DOPATI-235215 format. One record per atom (N, C-alpha, C): residue number from 1; chain; x negated, y negated, z negated. Coordinates in steps of 0.02 Angstrom, whole numbers. Each point is the difference from the previous one (the first is absolute). Last residue first. Example, Ala and Ser with C-alpha at 12.3 -4.5 7.8 and 13.67 -1.06 7.14 Angstrom:
<atoms>
(atom 2, 'A', (-642, 112, -354)) (atom 2, 'A', (-42, -59, -3)) (atom 2, 'A', (39, -55, -37)) (atom 1, 'A', (-15, 286, 4)) (atom 1, 'A', (45, -59, 0)) (atom 1, 'A', (-45, -60, 0)) 
</atoms>
This chain:
<atoms>
(atom 189, 'A', (817, 117, 1803)) (atom 189, 'A', (1, -4, 77)) (atom 189, 'A', (-36, 37, 47)) (atom 188, 'A', (93, 53, -260)) (atom 188, 'A', (-53, -20, 43)) (atom 188, 'A', (25, -14, 64)) (atom 187, 'A', (131, 105, -174)) (atom 187, 'A', (-6, -78, 20)) (atom 187, 'A', (-44, -31, 45)) (atom 186, 'A', (3, 238, -85)) (atom 186, 'A', (52, -7, 33)) (atom 186, 'A', (17, -60, 42)) (atom 185, 'A', (-198, 48, -131)) (atom 185, 'A', (-14, 26, 65)) (atom 185, 'A', (82, -6, 33)) (atom 184, 'A', (-26, -74, -227)) (atom 184, 'A', (-30, -48, 45)) (atom 184, 'A', (-5, 44, 77)) (atom 183, 'A', (98, 128, -143)) (atom 183, 'A', (40, -42, 9)) (atom 183, 'A', (-28, -65, 25)) (atom 182, 'A', (-116, 181, -92)) (atom 182, 'A', (39, 24, 64)) (atom 182, 'A', (44, -52, 17)) (atom 181, 'A', (-142, -54, -175)) (atom 181, 'A', (-39, 11, 72)) (atom 181, 'A', (47, 28, 54)) (atom 180, 'A', (88, -9, -222)) (atom 180, 'A', (0, -64, 20)) (atom 180, 'A', (-40, 1, 78)) (atom 179, 'A', (36, 209, -116)) (atom 179, 'A', (66, -32, 29)) (atom 179, 'A', (-19, -77, 30)) (atom 178, 'A', (-173, 132, -104)) (atom 178, 'A', (32, 25, 58)) (atom 178, 'A', (36, -43, 47)) (atom 177, 'A', (-56, -55, -228)) (atom 177, 'A', (-27, -32, 43)) (atom 177, 'A', (-19, 25, 72)) (atom 176, 'A', (156, 92, -171)) (atom 176, 'A', (8, -75, 12)) (atom 176, 'A', (-53, -32, 55)) (atom 175, 'A', (-28, 222, -85)) (atom 175, 'A', (63, 2, 46)) (atom 175, 'A', (2, -68, 8)) (atom 174, 'A', (-165, 33, -150)) (atom 174, 'A', (-31, 8, 72)) (atom 174, 'A', (50, -12, 44)) (atom 173, 'A', (54, -26, -212)) (atom 173, 'A', (-42, -53, 20)) (atom 173, 'A', (-27, 18, 70)) (atom 172, 'A', (115, 167, -118)) (atom 172, 'A', (41, -60, 19)) (atom 172, 'A', (-37, -49, 36)) (atom 171, 'A', (-135, 159, -88)) (atom 171, 'A', (46, 31, 68)) (atom 171, 'A', (30, -43, 17)) (atom 170, 'A', (-106, -39, -196)) (atom 170, 'A', (-39, -8, 79)) (atom 170, 'A', (23, 28, 32)) (atom 169, 'A', (108, 27, -226)) (atom 169, 'A', (-7, -48, 62)) (atom 169, 'A', (-31, -33, 45)) (atom 168, 'A', (102, 252, -55)) (atom 168, 'A', (-54, -41, -9)) (atom 168, 'A', (11, -76, 27)) (atom 167, 'A', (167, 171, 43)) (atom 167, 'A', (-21, 19, -81)) (atom 167, 'A', (-66, -63, -18)) (atom 166, 'A', (231, -47, 177)) (atom 166, 'A', (-76, 24, 15)) (atom 166, 'A', (-30, 8, -91)) (atom 165, 'A', (223, -71, 67)) (atom 165, 'A', (-2, 89, 1)) (atom 165, 'A', (-81, 10, -8)) (atom 164, 'A', (83, -238, 5)) (atom 164, 'A', (14, 39, -64)) (atom 164, 'A', (-17, 71, 3)) (atom 163, 'A', (-30, -178, 160)) (atom 163, 'A', (-33, 42, -11)) (atom 163, 'A', (7, 22, -65)) (atom 162, 'A', (131, -167, 95)) (atom 162, 'A', (32, 60, 33)) (atom 162, 'A', (-72, 68, -25)) (atom 161, 'A', (49, -245, -62)) (atom 161, 'A', (-2, 45, -51)) (atom 161, 'A', (8, 76, 27)) (atom 160, 'A', (-90, -263, 103)) (atom 160, 'A', (54, 43, -11)) (atom 160, 'A', (-36, 53, -63)) (atom 159, 'A', (-103, -203, 85)) (atom 159, 'A', (37, -7, -61)) (atom 159, 'A', (60, 58, -8)) (atom 158, 'A', (-156, -26, 194)) (atom 158, 'A', (-44, -14, -49)) (atom 158, 'A', (18, 2, -70)) (atom 157, 'A', (146, 30, 198)) (atom 157, 'A', (-46, 39, 4)) (atom 157, 'A', (-34, -2, -64)) (atom 156, 'A', (148, -180, 34)) (atom 156, 'A', (39, 85, -8)) (atom 156, 'A', (-48, 59, -8)) (atom 155, 'A', (-70, -225, 75)) (atom 155, 'A', (4, 8, -55)) (atom 155, 'A', (52, 69, -20)) (atom 154, 'A', (-63, -45, 197)) (atom 154, 'A', (-66, 15, -12)) (atom 154, 'A', (16, -7, -95)) (atom 153, 'A', (177, -30, 151)) (atom 153, 'A', (-18, 55, 17)) (atom 153, 'A', (-70, 19, -42)) (atom 152, 'A', (91, -224, 9)) (atom 152, 'A', (47, 43, -46)) (atom 152, 'A', (-38, 91, -9)) (atom 151, 'A', (-85, -165, 125)) (atom 151, 'A', (-31, -19, -64)) (atom 151, 'A', (38, 60, -18)) (atom 150, 'A', (40, -8, 202)) (atom 150, 'A', (-49, 28, 0)) (atom 150, 'A', (-18, -14, -74)) (atom 149, 'A', (191, -101, 65)) (atom 149, 'A', (4, 88, 10)) (atom 149, 'A', (-61, 26, -13)) (atom 148, 'A', (2, -239, -5)) (atom 148, 'A', (54, 22, -38)) (atom 148, 'A', (8, 81, -12)) (atom 147, 'A', (-109, -108, 203)) (atom 147, 'A', (-51, 6, -73)) (atom 147, 'A', (48, 23, -55)) (atom 146, 'A', (75, 71, 248)) (atom 146, 'A', (3, -48, -52)) (atom 146, 'A', (-55, -9, -63)) (atom 145, 'A', (-76, 65, 252)) (atom 145, 'A', (63, 56, -57)) (atom 145, 'A', (0, -61, -62)) (atom 144, 'A', (-141, 23, 241)) (atom 144, 'A', (52, -35, -33)) (atom 144, 'A', (60, 7, -36)) (atom 143, 'A', (-262, 130, 24)) (atom 143, 'A', (67, 0, 32)) (atom 143, 'A', (38, -81, -27)) (atom 142, 'A', (-263, 16, -51)) (atom 142, 'A', (69, 44, 2)) (atom 142, 'A', (44, -21, 23)) (atom 141, 'A', (-213, -82, 41)) (atom 141, 'A', (-32, 45, -43)) (atom 141, 'A', (72, 49, -11)) (atom 140, 'A', (-46, -231, 122)) (atom 140, 'A', (27, 67, 32)) (atom 140, 'A', (-4, 56, -25)) (atom 139, 'A', (-67, -211, -79)) (atom 139, 'A', (-29, 17, 22)) (atom 139, 'A', (6, 65, 39)) (atom 138, 'A', (176, -127, -116)) (atom 138, 'A', (-40, -44, 42)) (atom 138, 'A', (-58, 17, 35)) (atom 137, 'A', (116, 139, -152)) (atom 137, 'A', (44, -15, 36)) (atom 137, 'A', (-35, -43, 58)) (atom 136, 'A', (-133, 37, -182)) (atom 136, 'A', (11, 66, 14)) (atom 136, 'A', (49, -25, 70)) (atom 135, 'A', (-19, -172, -149)) (atom 135, 'A', (-60, -2, 38)) (atom 135, 'A', (-2, 72, 27)) (atom 134, 'A', (180, -52, -134)) (atom 134, 'A', (8, -37, 58)) (atom 134, 'A', (-52, 4, 31)) (atom 133, 'A', (-11, 133, -184)) (atom 133, 'A', (57, 27, 52)) (atom 133, 'A', (-2, -45, 67)) (atom 132, 'A', (-151, -68, -193)) (atom 132, 'A', (-3, 82, 27)) (atom 132, 'A', (44, 1, 46)) (atom 131, 'A', (9, -186, -110)) (atom 131, 'A', (-79, -10, 24)) (atom 131, 'A', (-6, 70, 39)) (atom 130, 'A', (229, -64, -81)) (atom 130, 'A', (-27, -60, 34)) (atom 130, 'A', (-65, 0, 35)) (atom 129, 'A', (101, 188, -139)) (atom 129, 'A', (39, -29, 60)) (atom 129, 'A', (-39, -44, 38)) (atom 128, 'A', (-80, 58, -212)) (atom 128, 'A', (-16, 40, 45)) (atom 128, 'A', (39, -17, 65)) (atom 127, 'A', (48, -139, -165)) (atom 127, 'A', (-80, -13, 31)) (atom 127, 'A', (-7, 62, 37)) (atom 126, 'A', (197, 5, -114)) (atom 126, 'A', (0, -61, 65)) (atom 126, 'A', (-61, 9, 38)) (atom 125, 'A', (18, 156, -184)) (atom 125, 'A', (33, 19, 42)) (atom 125, 'A', (-2, -49, 63)) (atom 124, 'A', (-70, -74, -208)) (atom 124, 'A', (-41, 41, 30)) (atom 124, 'A', (22, 30, 62)) (atom 123, 'A', (129, -121, -124)) (atom 123, 'A', (-41, -49, 32)) (atom 123, 'A', (-43, 47, 9)) (atom 122, 'A', (151, 92, -95)) (atom 122, 'A', (31, -27, 53)) (atom 122, 'A', (-43, -31, 54)) (atom 121, 'A', (-77, 98, -230)) (atom 121, 'A', (13, 46, 61)) (atom 121, 'A', (37, -33, 67)) (atom 120, 'A', (-13, -137, -183)) (atom 120, 'A', (-61, 4, 14)) (atom 120, 'A', (-1, 59, 72)) (atom 119, 'A', (191, -48, -127)) (atom 119, 'A', (-13, -40, 26)) (atom 119, 'A', (-68, 0, 41)) (atom 118, 'A', (67, 145, -154)) (atom 118, 'A', (55, 11, 72)) (atom 118, 'A', (-35, -53, 54)) (atom 117, 'A', (-76, 18, -222)) (atom 117, 'A', (-43, 34, 39)) (atom 117, 'A', (31, 20, 66)) (atom 116, 'A', (91, -164, -138)) (atom 116, 'A', (-41, -27, 9)) (atom 116, 'A', (-48, 61, 52)) (atom 115, 'A', (199, 37, -124)) (atom 115, 'A', (7, -30, 78)) (atom 115, 'A', (-68, -28, 22)) (atom 114, 'A', (77, 212, -165)) (atom 114, 'A', (-38, -56, 9)) (atom 114, 'A', (-14, -36, 64)) (atom 113, 'A', (141, 211, -59)) (atom 113, 'A', (-20, -43, -65)) (atom 113, 'A', (-25, -64, 9)) (atom 112, 'A', (21, 151, 194)) (atom 112, 'A', (62, -25, -32)) (atom 112, 'A', (-10, -29, -56)) (atom 111, 'A', (-210, 91, 81)) (atom 111, 'A', (33, -66, 51)) (atom 111, 'A', (76, -22, -27)) (atom 110, 'A', (-110, 182, -107)) (atom 110, 'A', (-28, -92, -37)) (atom 110, 'A', (46, -35, 80)) (atom 109, 'A', (49, 214, 10)) (atom 109, 'A', (26, -37, -56)) (atom 109, 'A', (-32, -60, -7)) (atom 108, 'A', (-75, 111, 178)) (atom 108, 'A', (71, -9, 0)) (atom 108, 'A', (27, -19, -60)) (atom 107, 'A', (-242, 88, 5)) (atom 107, 'A', (20, -68, 28)) (atom 107, 'A', (75, -22, 24)) (atom 106, 'A', (-37, 196, -129)) (atom 106, 'A', (-14, -50, -32)) (atom 106, 'A', (9, -79, 45)) (atom 105, 'A', (30, 213, 93)) (atom 105, 'A', (53, -28, -44)) (atom 105, 'A', (-8, -60, -50)) (atom 104, 'A', (-179, 104, 151)) (atom 104, 'A', (70, -53, 56)) (atom 104, 'A', (44, -17, -71)) (atom 103, 'A', (-184, 120, -87)) (atom 103, 'A', (-13, -58, 23)) (atom 103, 'A', (49, -37, 42)) (atom 102, 'A', (43, 209, -66)) (atom 102, 'A', (16, -32, -59)) (atom 102, 'A', (-36, -77, 21)) (atom 101, 'A', (-34, 162, 164)) (atom 101, 'A', (73, 4, -39)) (atom 101, 'A', (13, -63, -47)) (atom 100, 'A', (-217, 94, 48)) (atom 100, 'A', (35, -77, 55)) (atom 100, 'A', (49, 0, -14)) (atom 99, 'A', (-182, 93, -174)) (atom 99, 'A', (62, 20, 30)) (atom 99, 'A', (30, -53, 46)) (atom 98, 'A', (-230, 36, -83)) (atom 98, 'A', (39, -42, -16)) (atom 98, 'A', (59, 33, 57)) (atom 97, 'A', (-204, 156, -123)) (atom 97, 'A', (20, -34, 59)) (atom 97, 'A', (61, -47, -12)) (atom 96, 'A', (-162, -9, -188)) (atom 96, 'A', (19, 57, 31)) (atom 96, 'A', (32, -19, 56)) (atom 95, 'A', (-109, -131, -165)) (atom 95, 'A', (-32, 72, -15)) (atom 95, 'A', (48, 46, 27)) (atom 94, 'A', (10, -243, 24)) (atom 94, 'A', (57, 19, -37)) (atom 94, 'A', (-39, 78, -33)) (atom 93, 'A', (-132, -127, 124)) (atom 93, 'A', (20, -50, -57)) (atom 93, 'A', (62, 46, -48)) (atom 92, 'A', (-72, 86, 232)) (atom 92, 'A', (-47, 6, -55)) (atom 92, 'A', (8, -57, -62)) (atom 91, 'A', (166, 8, 169)) (atom 91, 'A', (-18, 46, -35)) (atom 91, 'A', (-45, 8, -40)) (atom 90, 'A', (5, -191, 98)) (atom 90, 'A', (57, 3, -50)) (atom 90, 'A', (5, 73, -22)) (atom 89, 'A', (-140, -62, 185)) (atom 89, 'A', (-18, -26, -60)) (atom 89, 'A', (40, 21, -53)) (atom 88, 'A', (55, 105, 210)) (atom 88, 'A', (-60, 16, -35)) (atom 88, 'A', (-14, -35, -71)) (atom 87, 'A', (181, -92, 124)) (atom 87, 'A', (19, 73, -30)) (atom 87, 'A', (-62, 34, -35)) (atom 86, 'A', (-51, -209, 131)) (atom 86, 'A', (27, -15, -58)) (atom 86, 'A', (31, 56, -35)) (atom 85, 'A', (-112, 39, 206)) (atom 85, 'A', (-46, -34, -46)) (atom 85, 'A', (30, -19, -73)) (atom 84, 'A', (133, 84, 183)) (atom 84, 'A', (-53, 63, -16)) (atom 84, 'A', (-53, -19, -47)) (atom 83, 'A', (138, -188, 95)) (atom 83, 'A', (44, 46, -19)) (atom 83, 'A', (-55, 67, -46)) (atom 82, 'A', (-102, -157, 162)) (atom 82, 'A', (26, -17, -74)) (atom 82, 'A', (35, 38, -39)) (atom 81, 'A', (-39, 86, 204)) (atom 81, 'A', (-64, -30, -40)) (atom 81, 'A', (25, -7, -65)) (atom 80, 'A', (153, -24, 142)) (atom 80, 'A', (7, 73, -16)) (atom 80, 'A', (-70, 7, -57)) (atom 79, 'A', (44, -210, 116)) (atom 79, 'A', (42, 17, -55)) (atom 79, 'A', (-8, 40, -28)) (atom 78, 'A', (-125, -47, 186)) (atom 78, 'A', (-25, -19, -57)) (atom 78, 'A', (43, 1, -44)) (atom 77, 'A', (58, 95, 199)) (atom 77, 'A', (-47, 41, -48)) (atom 77, 'A', (-40, -33, -39)) (atom 76, 'A', (182, -116, 108)) (atom 76, 'A', (32, 48, -42)) (atom 76, 'A', (-56, 48, -24)) (atom 75, 'A', (-66, -176, 113)) (atom 75, 'A', (32, -31, -61)) (atom 75, 'A', (22, 64, -36)) (atom 74, 'A', (-83, 17, 219)) (atom 74, 'A', (-42, -17, -49)) (atom 74, 'A', (22, -4, -66)) (atom 73, 'A', (143, 12, 179)) (atom 73, 'A', (-20, 61, -16)) (atom 73, 'A', (-77, 17, -62)) (atom 72, 'A', (119, -208, 91)) (atom 72, 'A', (55, 29, -47)) (atom 72, 'A', (-34, 76, -29)) (atom 71, 'A', (-203, -202, 70)) (atom 71, 'A', (79, 44, 36)) (atom 71, 'A', (40, 36, -64)) (atom 70, 'A', (-154, -202, -74)) (atom 70, 'A', (-7, 72, 19)) (atom 70, 'A', (64, -6, 49)) (atom 69, 'A', (-112, -188, -153)) (atom 69, 'A', (19, 0, 69)) (atom 69, 'A', (7, 68, 50)) (atom 68, 'A', (6, -12, -279)) (atom 68, 'A', (-11, -63, 55)) (atom 68, 'A', (30, 9, 60)) (atom 67, 'A', (-22, 154, -202)) (atom 67, 'A', (44, -1, 49)) (atom 67, 'A', (-3, -58, 42)) (atom 66, 'A', (-118, 65, -225)) (atom 66, 'A', (-24, 26, 74)) (atom 66, 'A', (36, 11, 45)) (atom 65, 'A', (120, 20, -229)) (atom 65, 'A', (-72, -33, 28)) (atom 65, 'A', (-19, 32, 68)) (atom 64, 'A', (210, 22, -134)) (atom 64, 'A', (14, -67, 30)) (atom 64, 'A', (-89, -1, 18)) (atom 63, 'A', (87, 173, -152)) (atom 63, 'A', (29, 8, 87)) (atom 63, 'A', (-14, -50, 35)) (atom 62, 'A', (-18, -25, -233)) (atom 62, 'A', (-63, 64, 29)) (atom 62, 'A', (25, 3, 77)) (atom 61, 'A', (147, -159, -103)) (atom 61, 'A', (-59, -12, 12)) (atom 61, 'A', (-68, 50, 15)) (atom 60, 'A', (234, 74, -54)) (atom 60, 'A', (-2, -44, 63)) (atom 60, 'A', (-69, -9, 8)) (atom 59, 'A', (73, 150, -192)) (atom 59, 'A', (50, -4, 59)) (atom 59, 'A', (-2, -19, 59)) (atom 58, 'A', (-162, -22, -184)) (atom 58, 'A', (26, 54, 12)) (atom 58, 'A', (34, 40, 68)) (atom 57, 'A', (-24, -211, -110)) (atom 57, 'A', (-46, -6, 23)) (atom 57, 'A', (-9, 66, 34)) (atom 56, 'A', (209, -86, -92)) (atom 56, 'A', (-14, -30, 61)) (atom 56, 'A', (-76, 24, 29)) (atom 55, 'A', (75, 83, -205)) (atom 55, 'A', (32, 26, 49)) (atom 55, 'A', (-36, -31, 64)) (atom 54, 'A', (-86, -80, -193)) (atom 54, 'A', (-13, 70, -1)) (atom 54, 'A', (23, 37, 86)) (atom 53, 'A', (85, -220, -101)) (atom 53, 'A', (-71, -10, 40)) (atom 53, 'A', (-52, 68, 21)) (atom 52, 'A', (235, 2, -117)) (atom 52, 'A', (-16, -40, 54)) (atom 52, 'A', (-50, 17, 49)) (atom 51, 'A', (9, 58, -222)) (atom 51, 'A', (34, 57, 34)) (atom 51, 'A', (-14, -33, 68)) (atom 50, 'A', (-65, -143, -161)) (atom 50, 'A', (-56, 49, 15)) (atom 50, 'A', (44, 46, 50)) (atom 49, 'A', (137, -160, -68)) (atom 49, 'A', (-49, -24, 34)) (atom 49, 'A', (-58, 46, 15)) (atom 48, 'A', (160, 60, -149)) (atom 48, 'A', (52, -30, 61)) (atom 48, 'A', (-69, -24, 66)) (atom 47, 'A', (-47, 43, -240)) (atom 47, 'A', (-2, 57, 43)) (atom 47, 'A', (26, -18, 57)) (atom 46, 'A', (-121, -206, -108)) (atom 46, 'A', (57, 41, -18)) (atom 46, 'A', (-2, 76, 48)) (atom 45, 'A', (-144, -196, 28)) (atom 45, 'A', (15, -13, -46)) (atom 45, 'A', (44, 61, -46)) (atom 44, 'A', (-244, 27, 108)) (atom 44, 'A', (72, 13, 11)) (atom 44, 'A', (34, -28, -28)) (atom 43, 'A', (-227, 33, -39)) (atom 43, 'A', (12, -20, 68)) (atom 43, 'A', (82, -17, 38)) (atom 42, 'A', (-87, 17, -234)) (atom 42, 'A', (-33, -47, 23)) (atom 42, 'A', (-1, -8, 73)) (atom 41, 'A', (111, 171, -113)) (atom 41, 'A', (48, -82, -6)) (atom 41, 'A', (-54, -40, 31)) (atom 40, 'A', (-91, 217, -47)) (atom 40, 'A', (41, 1, 70)) (atom 40, 'A', (41, -81, 19)) (atom 39, 'A', (-137, 56, -183)) (atom 39, 'A', (-24, -25, 41)) (atom 39, 'A', (40, 1, 59)) (atom 38, 'A', (90, 50, -199)) (atom 38, 'A', (-19, -71, 1)) (atom 38, 'A', (-38, -4, 69)) (atom 37, 'A', (70, 189, -91)) (atom 37, 'A', (32, -10, 47)) (atom 37, 'A', (-9, -80, 9)) (atom 36, 'A', (-223, 162, -9)) (atom 36, 'A', (79, -24, -49)) (atom 36, 'A', (25, -36, 47)) (atom 35, 'A', (-143, 213, 87)) (atom 35, 'A', (-12, -60, -26)) (atom 35, 'A', (87, -33, -37)) (atom 34, 'A', (-59, 214, 123)) (atom 34, 'A', (-29, 17, -62)) (atom 34, 'A', (-34, -75, -10)) (atom 33, 'A', (158, 96, 167)) (atom 33, 'A', (-64, -27, 28)) (atom 33, 'A', (-44, -4, -58)) (atom 32, 'A', (220, 92, -47)) (atom 32, 'A', (-25, 37, 69)) (atom 32, 'A', (-60, -28, 21)) (atom 31, 'A', (109, -130, -177)) (atom 31, 'A', (-26, 73, -15)) (atom 31, 'A', (-31, 40, 48)) (atom 30, 'A', (114, -204, 63)) (atom 30, 'A', (-64, -4, -50)) (atom 30, 'A', (-46, 45, -24)) (atom 29, 'A', (221, 28, 107)) (atom 29, 'A', (-61, -2, 49)) (atom 29, 'A', (-66, -28, -38)) (atom 28, 'A', (192, 43, -127)) (atom 28, 'A', (-9, 68, 46)) (atom 28, 'A', (-48, -29, 46)) (atom 27, 'A', (75, -173, -120)) (atom 27, 'A', (-29, 65, -50)) (atom 27, 'A', (-31, 47, 37)) (atom 26, 'A', (155, -140, 116)) (atom 26, 'A', (-65, -30, -7)) (atom 26, 'A', (-58, 33, -40)) (atom 25, 'A', (205, 142, 113)) (atom 25, 'A', (-1, -65, -42)) (atom 25, 'A', (-69, -33, 3)) (atom 24, 'A', (181, 194, 123)) (atom 24, 'A', (-59, -39, 14)) (atom 24, 'A', (-18, -53, -65)) (atom 23, 'A', (212, 114, 91)) (atom 23, 'A', (-42, 31, -53)) (atom 23, 'A', (-62, -22, -12)) (atom 22, 'A', (145, -73, 180)) (atom 22, 'A', (32, -38, -66)) (atom 22, 'A', (-34, 56, -51)) (atom 21, 'A', (-57, 30, 232)) (atom 21, 'A', (-13, -63, -14)) (atom 21, 'A', (32, -21, -68)) (atom 20, 'A', (-123, 254, 46)) (atom 20, 'A', (73, -55, 33)) (atom 20, 'A', (-17, -64, -50)) (atom 19, 'A', (-162, 201, -10)) (atom 19, 'A', (54, -17, -62)) (atom 19, 'A', (60, -43, 30)) (atom 18, 'A', (-198, 50, 135)) (atom 18, 'A', (35, 65, -26)) (atom 18, 'A', (43, -8, -42)) (atom 17, 'A', (-70, -188, 144)) (atom 17, 'A', (26, 69, 27)) (atom 17, 'A', (9, 49, -38)) (atom 16, 'A', (-56, -173, -103)) (atom 16, 'A', (47, -20, 29)) (atom 16, 'A', (45, 54, 40)) (atom 15, 'A', (-242, 4, -96)) (atom 15, 'A', (46, 16, -42)) (atom 15, 'A', (73, -20, 39)) (atom 14, 'A', (-164, -43, 133)) (atom 14, 'A', (-2, 63, -17)) (atom 14, 'A', (59, 23, -48)) (atom 13, 'A', (-38, -231, 32)) (atom 13, 'A', (24, 25, 62)) (atom 13, 'A', (18, 59, 1)) (atom 12, 'A', (-138, -103, -166)) (atom 12, 'A', (70, -21, -27)) (atom 12, 'A', (35, 33, 70)) (atom 11, 'A', (-218, 21, 25)) (atom 11, 'A', (33, 36, -71)) (atom 11, 'A', (75, -19, -5)) (atom 10, 'A', (-119, -147, 155)) (atom 10, 'A', (-1, 89, 29)) (atom 10, 'A', (25, 29, -40)) (atom 9, 'A', (-26, -221, -66)) (atom 9, 'A', (59, 13, 58)) (atom 9, 'A', (-8, 54, 6)) (atom 8, 'A', (-179, -50, -137)) (atom 8, 'A', (90, 16, -33)) (atom 8, 'A', (35, 13, 41)) (atom 7, 'A', (-220, -8, 63)) (atom 7, 'A', (13, 44, -21)) (atom 7, 'A', (76, 0, -31)) (atom 6, 'A', (-61, -190, 97)) (atom 6, 'A', (18, 35, 52)) (atom 6, 'A', (15, 89, -21)) (atom 5, 'A', (-76, -190, -146)) (atom 5, 'A', (57, -14, 28)) (atom 5, 'A', (20, 63, 47)) (atom 4, 'A', (-220, -9, -77)) (atom 4, 'A', (46, 9, -60)) (atom 4, 'A', (86, 1, 41)) (atom 3, 'A', (-189, 42, 184)) (atom 3, 'A', (16, -42, -50)) (atom 3, 'A', (46, 9, -56)) (atom 2, 'A', (-66, 137, 203)) (atom 2, 'A', (-45, -61, 3)) (atom 2, 'A', (-8, -33, -54)) (atom 1, 'A', (31, 273, 2)) (atom 1, 'A', (44, -64, -1)) (atom 1, 'A', (-58, -80, 16)) 
</atoms>
């Protein structure tokens, strides 16, 4: 971990995945990391801010790295690389494989509870549309298909729970990655 704040955010997120939104307390987080509650409050005003910042980091910010002026295909591959990195990092912190179903369910729950995360997710989606989809269409990379349809299918693939039948978390991730790449092939010009 880069610093204490990152350590707090990552461990908070892992506890949210393991215990659920309502069952995690500041004391749980402090105990997991081996720090005082006061140190957590040095960085975050309250549990709500901590949960928001943690979820924003591991649902959005970790996936926005290195997507400057790249093609949609390159963006997808960068997203996949970031997904694998994030899941590996969180699994190492948790001491076990991260359950993608729990990850997606937590995302849905936090979106419903915290309008700040919902607004951040909306901004992220608009950024991708403006900077990646529009460029892909302009450069002839993809067919002339509705941006909303493309965004919705990608989000459906990423957020789905259809991999419930998979027994190993990495099989679910591999299934999602395969479906993202297959969908890209379908919309490619």
